C-alpha positions in Angstrom: 2.3 -6.4 4.9 3.9 -3.7 3.2 6.9 -4.1 1.3 10.0 -1.6 2.1 10.5 -1.2 -1.8 12.5 1.2 -3.7 9.7 3.3 -3.8 9.2 3.5 -0.1 12.7 4.7 0.2 12.3 7.7 -2.2 9.0 8.5 -0.4 11.6 8.3 3.0 14.0 10.5 1.3 11.3 13.1 0.1 9.8 13.0 3.7 13.1 13.3 5.2 13.5 16.9 3.3 10.0 17.8 4.4 10.5 16.6 8.3 14.3 16.1 9.4 14.7 13.3 10.9 18.0 11.5 12.4 19.0 9.1 14.7 16.1 6.5 15.5 13.5 8.6 13.9 14.5 7.8 10.8 12.9 4.4 11.4 9.8 6.4 12.2 10.0 8.0 9.4 10.4 4.9 7.4 7.3 3.6 9.0 5.3 6.7 7.7 6.6 6.5 4.3 5.5 2.9 3.9 2.1 4.1 4.9 2.0 7.0 2.4 3.5 4.9 -0.4 0.5 1.8 0.5 -2.2 4.6 1.6 -2.4 3.3 5.1 -3.9 6.2 6.6 -3.9 5.7 10.5 -0.7 4.3 13.1 -1.6 2.9 16.2 0.8 3.2 18.5 2.3 3.5 22.3 4.8 6.1 20.9 2.2 8.9 20.0 5.1 11.4 20.9 7.2 9.8 18.1 4.7 10.3 15.3 3.5 13.3 16.5 5.4 15.8 13.6 3.9 13.4 11.2 0.3 14.3 12.4 -0.3 16.4 9.0 0.3 13.7 6.6 -1.2 10.6 8.7 -3.6 10.3 11.9 -1.9 8.8 14.9 -4.0 6.9 17.4 -3.2 6.1 20.8 -3.0 2.4 21.6 -4.9 1.4 25.3 -3.8 -1.5 27.3 
């Protein structure tokens, strides 16, 4: 488990300056910020379109099945 810490919040705010996000997109941005803080390079998801705008920062892999 990766803790949603104050460092993640700072990362989220920085990320949202670089890649504007609003509404439900903020939740996706928070996941990416958490990944970046903890050095998690890949995300396995059914919602690859939701994370496409972050593809320069993380690797988005489609979940099969």
